N, C-alpha and C positions, 0 to 999 in steps of 0.2 A: 648575430644571434639566431636568425632564421636558418642560416646554413648549418650552424652547429647543431640545431635541433634536427634538421633533416638528416645530417650524418649519423646522429645517434639513434635514429629509428631502426629497430631490428625486425619489426613486424608491422604489416599494414594490410587491411582488407577494405574492399570497396564494393558496395551494393550487393552484398552476399544475400542469396535467397535459397530456401530449401522447402520442399514439399514432401510429405509422406502420403503417397497416393493422391487424393484430392485435397488433403488438408495442408494449408499453407502455414508453416511454422515460423519461418523467417522470410522477410520480404526485402528489407533495405538496410543492411548492417554495414556501417563504415566506421573505422577508427584505426589508430596507430598505437603501438607500444614502443617506447624508447628504452635504451639500455639503462639498467638499474631501476626502471619505473615499477611502482607497485600499483596495480589497477584492480578495482573492484567491479564485478559484473553483477548487476542487480536486475530484478524484474519479478512480476507476479508469478505464482505457481503456473506452470504450463506455458510460459512465455518463450521457451526455447533456449534457455541458458546452457543446459547440459549438451544439447544438440550443437550449439555454437562451439563449445569447448572441444567437442569431438572433431568438428570440421577443422578447427585450428590445429589440432594435434594430428591431422591426417588420418583419422580413424573413420571418417565419414566424408562422402563426396558432397560438395555443394552443387546446386542446380545451375546457378549463374553468379556472376560477379568475379572479382579478381582478388587473389591473395599473393602478397609478396613477402619473402623472407630475406634478411640480410645474408650475405655469403657465409657459409660454414656455420650457420646458426644451429644450435642443438636445443630441442624442445623435450621437456619431461612432463608427462601428463600423469597426475595422481588422482584417480577417481575416488569417490567416497570410500574410506577405509573402514571396513566392517570388522569389529572386534568383539570378542566375548568380554563385555565390559565388567562382568562380575569377577573375572579372573585377573583383570588388569586395572591398575590405578590410572587416574588421569594423566599423571606424569609418565607412566609407562606407555600409554597410548601416544602421547606427544612424541616420545623418543622413537616409536615405531613409524610415525609420520615423518619425522625429521631425518631418519636414517637414509632413505633413498635420495633425499635432497642434498644432504651433506656429502654423500658418496658419489654424487653425479657431477659431471662437468658441463651440464646443460646451461644455456644462456637464458632460457625462458621456462619457468615452471608454471604449469596450469594445475590449480588446486580446486577440487570440487568438495565444498563443505569440510575443510580441514579441522574445524573446531568441535565437531560432533563428539559428545561423550567426554570432553575434557573437563578436568577440575581446574581450579584457579592456578595451581602450580603448572599444570600442563599448558594452559592458555598463556601464562607469562613466558614460558619456555619458547613457545612457537612465535609469539609476538616479538620477543627480543631478537630471536634469530632472524626473522624475515626483515625486521626494521634495519638491522645492521648489515644484512647481506647486500653484496654489490651486483646480485643477479636481478633479473626482471621477473615479476610475478603477475599472473592473471588469476584472480581469486573469486569464486562464487561462495558466498557465505550468508546465512541468515543471522549471524552474530554481528549486529550492527555496531556494537562497541569495538569489536575486533577490527571491523572496517574503518572505524573512526581513528584507531591507533595506527593502522598499517598503511592505508592507501592514500595516494595523492591525486587520483583521478577515478571517476565513476562512469562506467558505461551502463546506461539503462536500456533495456529492451522493453518496448511498450507492447502489452498483450494485444491491444486492439489494432494498432497500425503495423505490428510486426517489424518496426524499424527501431534504429538506435539513436540515442541522444548522448552527448558527451558533457560532463560537468567536471570542472576543475575543483580539486580539494578533496576532503574526506567525506564520510557519510553525512555528517551534520551539515556541511556546506552544501552538499547535494540536495538535501531536504529543503533547505532555505531557498536555493536557486530554483528548484523545481516548482515550489509554491509560487514564487514570484513570476515564473514563466507562465504558469497556468492562469494566474490573475491577470497578467498582461494580455494573454490571448483572449480572455473573456472581455477585457476592457476594449480591445481593438474591435472585437466582434460587435459589442453593444454600440460603440461609436459609429460603426459602419451602418448598422440598422437605423440608428437615430438620424444619421445624415441622409440616408435614403428616404426615410419617412418625411424629413423636412423638405427635401427637394420635391418629392411627390406632392406634398401639401401645397407648395408654391405653384407647382405646375397646374394643379386642379383649380386653384384660385385664378390664375392668369388665363386658364382655358375658358373660364366663364366670361372673362373680358373679351377674349378673342371671338367667342360665339356671338357676342353682342355686336362686335365690329362687322363680322361676316353677315349677320342678319341685316344690318344697316346698308351694307354694300349691295346685297341682293335686292333691297327695296328701292334702290335708286335706278333711274333709267340710264341708258347708255350715254345720253347727252350730258349727264351729270358726272361723267367719269372724272373730269378735272377737279370738281369739288370733293369727290370721294378721295382722290389722291392727296388733296390738301389735308383732308381729315385723317388719312392713313399716316401722314407725317406728324400728326399731332400726338397727344398723350396716349390715345388708344393704339396708335401705330407703334409707339415706343414699347408699349406693353406686349404687343404681338411679337415684336422683334426680340424682346427679352425672353419671351416664352420659348421662341425657337432656340435661342442660345442655351436656355436652361434645359430644354429637352436634349440637346446635343451633349450638354454637360453630364446629365444623368446617364445617358447611353455610355459615355466614356467612363464614368465612375463605376457603373455596374459591370462594364467589361473588365476594368482594372480590379474590381473587387470580387470577381468570380471565384478566385482561389481562397477568399476569406470565408470559410465555411464555419459552421458552429463547431467550437473546439471539441475534440474527442474526449478530453478529460473534463469531468464535472468540477465545479467549484469546490474547494475544500469544505467538507461537511463538518459543521460544528456540533459535536455531540455533547449534550448536557444531561447528566443523570439527576433526576428530581426524585426526592423521597420524603416520606413523613418520618419524623423522629420516633423511634421506638423507645423501649426502656433502656436505662443505663447499662444494665446487664444484658449481654448478647448471648454468650455461652459461658458456662461454668463447668469445667471437667474435673472430676475428682477420682483419682486412682483408676483411670480408664485403662483397660487392657484388651488386646485383641490378637488372636493367633492368625498368622498368615502362612499357611502351609506349616513348615517346621519352625518358622520364626514367630516371635511375639513382639508386639509393640507395647510400650508402657512399662510401668504405670505412668500415665500422663496426668499431670495436674496443671491446668491452664485456665486462667480467667480472661475472657475477652469482653471489653467494654465498648460502648458506642463511640465511634470515631477512631478506634484503633486501626492502624494500618500494619498488618502483620505479614511477614515473610516467613514461611515455613521451609526450613532447610534440612538436609540430611543426605547421607550417601544413598546410592541406588539400592532399593530393597528395604529401606528402613521404615517404610509405611506412610509416606507423605500423602499419596492419593487415598490410601485407606483412611487416614485421619479425616480428610475432607469428606469422604463418603459417610463417615460416622456423623459428622456435623450436620450434613443435609438429610440424614435419616435413611440413606440407601443401605447402610450396614448397621447391624446391631453389635454392641460391645459384648465381650465375654464376661467382663466384670467392671465394677465402678459405676459411677453416677454421672450423667450428663444433664445439666439443667439449661433450658433455653428461656431467655427473657420474654416478657410480654410484648406483643405487637412487633415481633421481629419478622420481617419479610425477606426471605433469602433469594437471591438470584445466583444461579450456579451454572458455570460452563465447565464441563468435564473434558478430559482429553479425548474421550471417545466421541464426544458431541460433534467434533469436526469430521470424523471419519465415517459416521453412519447417517444415512438420510432416511427418515420415515417414509412409508408408502402413502404420501399425501401430496396435495397441491400446496403451493406456497401459502395461499390465504387460509387453507384448512389448518395447516401446521401453526400459523401465526395466531389464529383465533383460538385454537385449542390451548396453546401455551400461555397466551396473555389474558384471556377471558375478557377482552374488551369488545366494543361494538365494531361491526365491519367498517362503518364509515370512518371511525377513528383509526382503525387498523390500516386502511388504505392511505390515510393521510401520512401516517408514520412511515409506511413502506415507501411512499413517494419521496419523502425526505431523504431516505436512504438509497434513492435512485433505483428502486425496484418498480418498474413501470406497470401501468394498468394491464398491459399484455402479459407481463411476467408473473403477476400475482396468481393467474390461473394455470400456470405451468406446473407440471409435476416436478417435485424437488430434484429428481434425477436429471432433469433437463436444463437446470440453471447452472451457470458457471461457478467455479470455486469462489470467485470474488463476490458474486451475488449471494451465494450461500453464507459466506462470512458476514456480509452486511445484514442478512436476515437474522442471524444469531444475535448480533449486537443490537439490532432493532428490537428483538424480543426482550433482551435484557433491559433496554431503556424503557420499553412500554410497561413492564411489570412494576416499575418504580420500587426496587428493593432498597431496604435500608441496611442490608448486609450483602455484599457481593463476594462470592467465593469462586476463585479462578484456578484451574489446574492447567499449567503450561498454556496460557491463553494465546501466546503468539505462535505456537506450533500450527502449521497448516493454514496460517492466516495471511491473507494478502497484505502487502506493504501499506497500501492506502488505508485499509480498514484498521490495521495495527496502529497507525498514527492517529486515526479518529478515536479509537478506544483509549489510547494513552492520554490524549488531550482531555477526553471526557472524564477519565478517572482522576486526573490531576487535581480537579476542583471538586471532586466528590466528597460530600460531607459525612456520608455514612461509614460503616465498618467495611474494611477491605482485608480479605484473607487470601494470600497468593502463594502458590507453588510455582516457581519459575526459575529457569536457568538463564533467562534473557537479561543480561546486565543492563543493556540500554533501556529496556522497558522498566526495570526496577528503579533505575536512577531517576526516571521521570516521575515516579510515585513518591509520596511523602511517607516512606516506611519509618515507623517509630518503634517497632518491636520485631525481633527476630527470634523465632522459636526453633531450637535445634533438636531434632528428633534423635540425634546421636547421643545426646546427654539428657534429653527430656526436660529441658528447661529454657527459659528465656535468656537470650544472649544479646546484650546491648552493644 
């Protein structure tokens, strides 16, 4: 079986590294791709996924490491395909993506975000083709359900270590294995610390005994050496010898455990959204209309009640984001009436929120948004792994992952009983996406979502779908 697998490998890389000037992008990337294998490449924003794809496709030079290709292998690299989405349907975009694949005799296809701008029909078309294909694929995609259906192996690039890890199975398998791996690393680390503390404690105790022995020894005259030696062989002597053995044991243990450092990945963060119950009525929209350039949305009639989980859908340009901005009061309607229930506290994350950073420090932004005390603010930020040092940094200086956690921390701290999200997983790091999904899963308040992320939506308990194409609820 091993030989068969070795023969089927068409690509392998070992210890690949890459720097751009002084910035290290990739440090230690190693994996293989076999004939017919479908592989997903994942990692946080900025982890070097696109850089690695270009290196594999011979469009970019590596700094070190080795790459091996099987004889006569042909590689086809398809970067993100930009389309005028208003002029093409999702199915037409899918055909445009598939055409160079179908017409190529390549053995390995490298696809960078192939599902962008696709509708359900387009997604099904690409998923079916790749699944049935006898060619190998290396795919970067933020569409986690797409990866769930397509791939049988996941390569993860860690943003901190710049190295790769390999997980067998699809995306869901990877998430489970990754969490188990992180929990095991922390368990081993804690056990090492506890063992070291225990040995140190025993050494301190027996050191006191040894000091007593040595003081007795010094108090005796030389002529009493024989009696001292007799005493040394007694109980105190055994304690002294045990102490020496224990010191040697600790030295060996600490030497063996030098490589067991504090895990790079933090323990999975358990996000729980707390809220006070508002009125049963959250929003009541009656004949709402709004012009968007030459287009008009409405008339919309929609009643939203406490605890509803609503997914707002519609083709591009139908006004999904506009509707959300009307609900939160950022836009005024042209006609119609919108009523908001009593004691409704809205938490809103817009698409633009991920892309713009105010000219403030982390703590300034957090305090202004949440209106809570600085002591409580620092506690919450610490929970989200934003350190004491980080809270005083300017927002422009923190990483995308830290900025993502800040936004989710703000949402949690404001305790909204109605959460409105516009494409929440766009520009969001994988780890924070998981935290948000798990927190919202048990959220008791009202949830209003615009999202194309099928994996995210499946995690939520959606009970109503409002279709802007027909301006009505679709169950």
